[in-house]
N, C-alpha and C positions, 0 to 999 in steps of 0.2 A: 823106352818107357822110363820115366823118372822114378828113381828109387826114393822111398819115403825117408825122411830124416828122423832119427831117434829124438824123442823129447828130452832125454836125460843128458844130452850133450851140454856140458857146462862151458862157460867162456874160458878159452885156453890161450896158450902161447904168449907172446910178448906184444904189448900195445903201447905206443908212445903218443903222448898228447902234450900240448903246450897250453898252459892255463894262466889266467890272471886271477888274483885275489885282491883283497883290500890292501895287502902289503906290497903289491907290485907284481912284476912278471915272475912267474914260477914255472920251472920246467918240471913236469910231473911224469914219472915213469910208473906204470902199473904192471906188475908181473903176474902171469897166470901159469898154471902148470901145462906142460906140453901135451899134445895129443898122443894117445897110445893106440896100439892096434885094436884095443877093446872099445875105444871111444871114437875112433875115426869114422866119419860118415862113409857108408859104402855106396858104390856107384860112381862112375866117372864124373857125372854132372850133378851129383847130389848137392853140391854146395852152390850151384848157380842160382842167382836170384830169379824168382818167377817173373815172367813178363807181365803178369797181372799186378805185380807190386812195383814194377820199375819200367818206366817208359823213357827210352833214350831219345834225345833229339840231336845227338852228335856222336859220331863214331870216328875215332882217331885213325890215322893211317896204320897204326900197329894193331888196331882192332878193339880198343877199349870202348865200351858203351858208356856214354856220358849223358846225364840229365842235368842240363844247365839252369833250369828254372828261368829261362829267358834272360839270363844275366850277361850273355855275350851277344850283342845285337847286330854288330856289323860283321861282314865276312872276314875282315881283318882280325877282329877280336876272336872269332871262332877258330880261325886257322892258328892264331897265336896260342890259344889255350890248348888246342889239340897238339901243337908242336911241343909245348912245355910238358904236357902229360907224357908224351912219348919220350922226351928227353929224360924225365924221371925214370921211365922204364929202361932206357938204355943203361943208366947207371946201376939200377937194381939187377937187371939181367946179367950185366957184365960181372958183377960181384957173385951172383948165384952160380953162374957157369963155372967160375973158378973154385967155388966152395964145394959144390956137389960132386964129390968123388967118393962114393960110398958103396959097399956091397948092397945089392938089391935095388940100386938106383940106376941101372943100365939105361933105362928109357927116360931118365930125368931131364936130359937136354931137350928131348922132344916135348916133354911136358912143359918145360920152361918156355919154349917157343910158342906153345899153344895157350899159355896162361892169359894173355891179354884179351882173348875172345870170351873169357869166362868172367872177368872182373867187371862189376858195375860201379861207376863213380858218380856220385851226386854232388853238385855244387850247392852248398847250403844257401838258403835265402832267408834264414833267421838271424843272420849276422848283424852286428853293428860295430862301429869303430870304438874300441876301448883303449883308454890310456892308463898305463900303470902310474899310480901316484908317486912312486919312487923313481922309476926309470923314465917316465914320461914318454915311453915309446908308444906310438899309436899303431894299432893293428886291427884287422878284421878278425872277429871271433864270434862264435855262437855259444849259447849256454851249454855247459857241460852236464851230461847225464850222470857221470860218475861222482862228481862233487858239485851238488847244487850250490849256486852262488858264484861259481867260478866259470871261466870261459875257455873254450878250446878252439884250436885252428883245424883239427882233423881228428877223426875217430874211425874205427873200423868194427865190423861185426865178426864174431867167431863162429856163428852157425851158418853163415852164407858169405859169399864173396862180394862184399859191399863196403865202400868207403864213402864217408861224408867229409867234405873238405871245403874250406872257405874259397871264395873266387880267386884269390891270389895263388892258391894251391900249395901254400907253405905247409909242410908236414906230410905231404902226399908220399914222398919217397919212403919215409919210415913206415907208414901204414901199408904201403904197397909191398914192402919186403915181408911184413907180417902176414899179409894175405897170400903171398906166394908160398910162404912156409906152410900155411894151412892147406893150400891146394896140393902141394907136393906130398906132405905128410899123409894125406888121405889116400895116397896111391903108391908111394914107395917108402922104403925105410931110409930115413935120413939120420946121419950120425952128428950133424951139426945143425943148430937152429939158425935159419936164414934171418929170422926176426931179430936175432942178435947180431949175427955176423955182417949183415948187409943193411943195418939200420942207419949208418952214418952217411946218409945221402944229403948233399948240400941243397940249400934253397936255390931253385933255378929261376932266373929272371925271365919275365915275358919279353918278347921283342918290342914291346912298347911300355911306356911308364904307366903301370896299373895302380898308381897311388889311390887310396892309402893301402899300401902293401907292407906287411911286416918286414922290416929291415930290407926294403927294396934295394937300397944302395949297397947292401952287403951280399945280395944274392949273386951267384955266378952267372956269367953270360951263357 
């Protein structure tokens, strides 16, 4: 039985987004207060996005549910996207496994391994190619909700396990570490914020040239 989520849970933890303004490319970091035992959602699956709100059309080998909005049309593109998402997870989980060594977190390793089956990832279809007037870097980005008039490559929710990301997936690693922190904090006592400790995940390149990708040539293989 799904446990109801409290209405007073506020946006929490650390969220990272990359935005553009009229002055050019801006790296924007927004800080929220961490979850506490008084505000953490109760119930193992309390943070899972309801199937009535999210319909996946792709599931990665690791278990992530993905709504592509029809933007990966060939089997090659779908497999490449799934592989890139799982590679982000490899980096995040590797970091988390090394960081989570805390009292009360004895089952954290099992929870980390289970996390992919709970996270929902949507590939934004409201994006457009935006060029910074100063840097002239072209990237896929969607309108930011936090700062109207700016653009973001990824954002995540704090009341459910959900990430919205541009088709190139840039920014997914940082948001994924934040959602993993949310997932673990709801169930064990963490002494370290994974949203901070595991946020430095590099941009991961697709196995094909998915231009216009933000800094495609700078992403790691």
